[in-house]
C-alpha positions as CSV (number, residue, x, y, z in Angstrom):
1,M,177.2,15.4,8.3
2,K,174.5,12.6,7.2
3,K,171.2,13.8,6.3
4,T,169.6,10.7,7.5
5,D,169.5,8.5,10.6
6,K,169.0,5.4,8.5
7,P,171.0,2.6,10.1
8,I,173.8,0.5,8.0
9,K,173.3,-3.2,8.0
10,I,176.2,-5.1,9.1
11,F,175.5,-8.7,9.0
12,D,171.6,-8.3,9.4
13,L,172.0,-5.8,12.4
14,P,170.9,-2.3,11.7
15,I,173.8,-0.1,13.2
16,F,173.2,3.6,13.9
17,S,175.0,5.4,11.2
18,N,174.9,9.0,12.2
19,S,177.1,11.3,14.4
20,K,177.3,10.8,18.1
21,S,175.8,14.5,18.3
22,S,172.8,13.2,16.4
23,L,172.4,10.1,18.6
24,L,172.3,12.3,21.7
25,S,169.7,14.8,20.2
26,L,167.6,11.7,19.6
27,V,168.0,10.5,23.3
28,R,167.6,13.8,24.6
29,S,164.3,14.4,22.8
30,H,163.0,11.2,23.8
31,L,163.8,11.7,27.4
32,E,162.0,15.0,27.4
33,H,159.1,14.1,25.4
34,S,158.3,10.5,25.0
35,R,156.4,8.2,27.2
36,E,157.7,4.9,25.6
37,T,160.9,3.1,26.6
38,A,163.7,3.3,24.3
39,Y,166.4,0.6,24.4
40,I,170.1,1.2,23.7
41,F,172.8,-1.5,22.8
42,T,176.2,-1.0,22.0
43,P,177.6,-3.9,19.8
44,N,181.1,-4.0,18.8
45,P,182.9,-6.3,16.4
46,E,183.3,-9.2,19.0
47,Q,179.4,-9.0,19.7
48,V,178.5,-9.1,16.0
49,V,180.5,-12.3,15.7
50,M,178.6,-13.7,18.8
51,A,175.5,-12.8,17.2
52,Q,176.3,-14.8,14.1
53,H,176.7,-17.9,16.5
54,Q,173.9,-17.5,19.0
55,P,170.5,-16.6,17.4
56,E,169.0,-15.9,20.7
57,F,171.7,-13.0,21.3
58,K,171.1,-11.8,17.9
59,A,167.4,-11.6,18.5
60,H,168.0,-9.5,21.4
61,L,170.1,-7.0,19.7
62,L,167.5,-6.6,17.0
63,N,165.0,-5.6,19.8
64,A,167.0,-2.4,20.6
65,T,165.8,1.1,19.5
66,W,169.4,2.1,18.6
67,L,172.4,0.1,18.1
68,L,175.6,2.1,18.4
69,P,178.8,1.1,16.5
70,D,180.9,0.9,19.7
71,G,183.9,-0.3,17.8
72,I,186.3,1.2,15.2
73,G,185.8,-2.2,13.5
74,L,182.1,-1.5,12.4
75,V,183.2,2.0,11.0
76,W,185.9,0.3,8.8
77,A,183.4,-2.8,8.0
78,S,180.8,0.0,6.8
79,R,183.3,1.4,4.4
80,W,184.2,-1.7,2.9
81,L,180.9,-3.3,2.7
82,T,179.2,-0.2,1.2
83,A,182.0,0.2,-1.3
84,F,181.6,-3.3,-2.5
85,R,177.7,-2.8,-2.7
86,G,178.2,0.3,-4.8
87,D,177.0,2.9,-2.3
88,P,180.5,4.2,-0.6
89,A,178.6,7.4,0.6
90,D,176.2,5.4,2.7
91,Q,178.6,4.7,5.7
92,I,178.6,4.7,9.4
93,T,179.9,8.4,10.4
94,E,181.9,7.6,13.3
95,R,182.3,5.3,16.2
96,I,180.0,6.1,19.2
97,S,181.5,4.6,22.6
98,G,178.8,3.6,25.0
99,R,180.8,4.9,27.8
100,E,181.0,8.5,25.9
101,V,177.4,8.6,25.6
102,V,176.7,7.7,29.2
103,A,179.4,10.5,30.4
104,E,177.5,13.2,28.1
105,L,174.0,12.1,29.5
106,L,175.5,12.7,32.9
107,T,176.1,16.2,32.4
108,W,172.7,17.1,31.0
109,P,171.0,19.5,33.5
110,E,167.6,18.2,32.9
111,L,168.7,14.7,34.2
112,A,168.6,16.3,37.7
113,K,164.9,16.1,37.3
114,E,165.1,12.2,36.5
115,R,166.2,9.3,38.6
116,V,169.0,7.2,37.3
117,L,169.8,3.3,38.2
118,I,172.8,1.5,37.5
119,V,172.2,-2.1,37.6
120,G,175.1,-4.6,38.1
121,G,178.8,-3.8,37.9
122,R,181.1,-3.4,40.7
123,D,180.4,-1.9,43.9
124,Y,179.9,1.7,42.9
125,A,178.3,2.8,46.3
126,E,179.9,6.0,48.0
127,T,181.8,6.9,44.8
128,K,181.6,10.6,43.7
129,L,181.2,11.0,39.6
130,G,181.3,14.6,38.6
131,H,178.6,16.3,40.4
132,W,176.9,13.2,41.1
133,Q,177.1,11.0,44.2
134,I,176.5,7.2,43.7
135,Q,174.6,5.6,46.3
136,A,173.4,2.1,47.0
137,A,169.7,1.4,46.2
138,T,168.2,-1.5,48.5
139,S,164.8,-3.1,48.6
140,S,164.5,-1.4,52.2
141,H,164.6,2.2,50.7
142,T,161.1,4.0,50.6
143,A,159.9,6.4,48.0
144,S,160.6,9.1,50.5
145,D,164.4,8.2,50.9
146,Y,164.7,8.3,46.9
147,R,162.9,11.9,46.8
148,A,165.2,13.3,49.8
149,Q,168.2,12.9,47.6
150,S,166.6,13.9,44.3
151,G,168.6,15.7,41.7
152,K,172.0,14.8,43.3
153,T,172.3,10.9,43.4
154,I,172.8,8.0,41.0
155,W,171.4,4.9,42.5
156,W,173.2,1.5,42.3
157,T,172.2,-2.1,43.0
158,P,174.3,-5.0,42.3
159,G,171.3,-7.0,40.7
160,Y,172.8,-10.5,40.8
161,Q,175.8,-12.1,42.6
162,T,176.1,-14.3,39.5
163,V,174.1,-12.9,36.7
164,S,174.3,-16.3,34.7
165,Q,172.5,-18.0,37.5
166,P,169.9,-15.3,39.0
167,Q,168.2,-16.3,42.1
168,S,164.7,-15.6,42.7
169,A,165.3,-13.5,45.8
170,E,167.5,-11.3,44.0
171,S,165.1,-10.9,41.2
172,A,162.3,-9.9,43.9
173,S,164.8,-7.5,45.6
174,L,165.5,-5.7,42.1
175,R,162.1,-5.6,41.3
176,T,161.2,-3.9,44.5
177,V,164.1,-1.2,43.9
178,I,162.7,-0.4,40.6
179,E,159.1,-0.3,41.6
180,V,159.7,2.1,44.4
181,L,162.4,4.1,42.9
182,K,160.7,4.6,39.6
183,P,163.8,5.4,37.6
184,S,163.5,7.3,34.3
185,V,166.9,6.0,33.2
186,I,168.4,2.5,33.8
187,L,172.1,1.6,33.0
188,V,172.8,-1.9,33.0
189,A,176.3,-3.1,33.5
190,F,176.2,-7.0,33.3
191,G,178.2,-7.3,30.3
192,A,177.3,-9.2,27.2
193,P,175.2,-11.1,26.6
194,Y,173.6,-11.1,29.8
195,Q,172.7,-7.5,30.0
196,E,170.9,-7.6,26.6
197,K,169.1,-10.7,27.7
198,W,167.9,-9.1,30.8
199,V,166.6,-6.2,29.1
200,N,164.8,-7.8,26.7
201,D,163.2,-10.4,29.4
202,H,162.0,-7.3,31.3
203,Q,160.5,-5.0,28.5
204,A,157.1,-5.1,29.7
205,W,158.1,-4.6,33.1
206,F,160.1,-1.3,32.1
207,V,156.9,-0.1,30.3
208,K,154.7,-0.6,33.4
209,N,157.1,1.4,35.4
210,Q,157.4,4.1,32.9
211,V,161.1,3.7,32.4
212,K,162.1,6.1,29.5
213,I,165.8,5.0,28.6
214,V,167.3,1.5,29.3
215,M,170.9,1.4,28.2
216,V,173.3,-1.5,28.4
217,V,176.8,0.0,29.5
218,G,179.1,-3.0,30.3
219,G,182.2,-1.9,32.0
220,A,181.9,1.7,31.3
221,F,181.2,2.7,35.1
222,D,184.6,0.8,35.9
223,V,186.2,3.5,33.8
224,L,184.2,6.5,34.6
225,T,184.7,5.9,38.2
226,G,188.4,5.3,38.1
227,R,188.5,1.6,38.9
228,L,190.0,0.9,35.4
229,A,192.3,3.4,33.6
230,A,190.7,5.1,30.5
231,P,192.4,4.8,27.4
232,P,194.8,7.7,26.1
233,G,193.2,10.0,23.8
234,W,195.4,8.9,20.8
235,M,194.7,5.3,21.4
236,S,190.9,5.9,21.1
237,Q,191.3,8.0,17.8
238,V,192.9,5.1,15.9
239,G,191.1,2.5,17.2
240,L,193.2,0.9,19.7
241,E,191.2,1.1,22.7
242,W,190.4,-2.6,22.8
243,F,194.2,-3.2,22.9
244,F,194.3,-0.8,26.0
245,R,191.6,-2.9,27.8
246,L,193.4,-6.1,26.8
247,L,196.5,-4.9,28.6
248,Q,194.5,-4.2,31.8
249,Q,192.6,-7.3,31.5
250,P,194.7,-10.1,29.9
251,Q,191.7,-12.5,30.5
252,R,189.8,-11.0,27.8
253,L,192.3,-12.5,25.1
254,G,190.1,-15.4,24.2
255,R,187.3,-13.0,23.3
256,Q,189.3,-10.5,21.3
257,L,190.3,-13.3,19.1
258,R,186.9,-13.0,17.8
259,L,188.2,-10.0,16.0
260,I,190.0,-12.3,13.7
261,E,186.8,-13.8,12.7
262,F,185.0,-10.4,12.2
263,G,187.8,-9.3,9.8
264,W,187.3,-12.7,7.9
265,L,183.4,-12.3,7.9
266,V,183.9,-8.5,6.3
267,C,186.4,-9.9,3.8
268,K,184.0,-12.8,2.7
269,A,180.9,-10.6,2.6
270,C,182.8,-8.0,0.4
271,L,184.0,-11.0,-2.1
272,L,180.6,-12.2,-2.3
273,G,179.2,-8.9,-2.8
274,K,176.8,-9.1,0.3
C-alpha cells in the first residue's frame, strides 16, 4: 500500500493516487470531524480529454478536494507516464469507481445520523436501496417532515428539467429544499460537465448551509437502483466497464471516441517526457 496520499498529475489534474480504502477513510473522517465542505469529483479518461479542450471544465475539476481515478485508463496512464518520467514507483494504486464509493458510503451506520440528498438523475422517488428508502424532496416539505423520516430516507430532487438551461423557478425550489433539509451529503447526478459546474457555482452556498460532502455521481444511481444493469465483475476487473455501458447506451459512442484521443495524449506525453 502506498504510504502517501499525494496525488499524481495527469495532464495537470491532481488525481488521487492511493487505494479506495484509504480514500474512504479520509471521507469518513471528514464526515465525522470536519466542519468544512469537501468536494469529490470523478474524472475518467473522457473527461480528462474534455478538460484539455474546455478550460472552464478544467478549472472546475481543479477545485475538487479529491479527484478520483474513475477509469482504468487513468491507472494505465499513470504507469506509463511515471515510468517515462523516471519514477515508476509513483503511480495510481487502483481505479476508484464513483459508484462503488457511493455504494460503500451508504452502508456506513453513522450516515443514519446525517441527511443525504440526491440532486438530478432519473426519478428515484419511491425506490428501495438497501435499507434506505428514496423519497422525493420538494419545496413544500418542512423541517419536521424531514425529521420524521430521519435515519431511513435518502431524499431526491430532480433539480432542473434541462440542466443546460436551468430556470429561475427551479433554482429557487432547489435552494429551498437544501435550506430546509440541510443535508450533510449532496450527491449530484447531472452528468459531466454540468454537475461539476453546478457544484462550483454553489460552493459558498454549501458552506453557508453546512454541507459536509458534495460528490458528483453521474449515472451511479441508475445502476444502484437497477435502472441500468451493473457490469459483470470480470468486465470491471479488466477495465471494460465503459464497453458494457456503451452496449446499453449506444448513443454514448461519440463520447467514447475521446478514449482514442486520450491514448494519443498519453503516448505523446511519454515520447516528450512530460
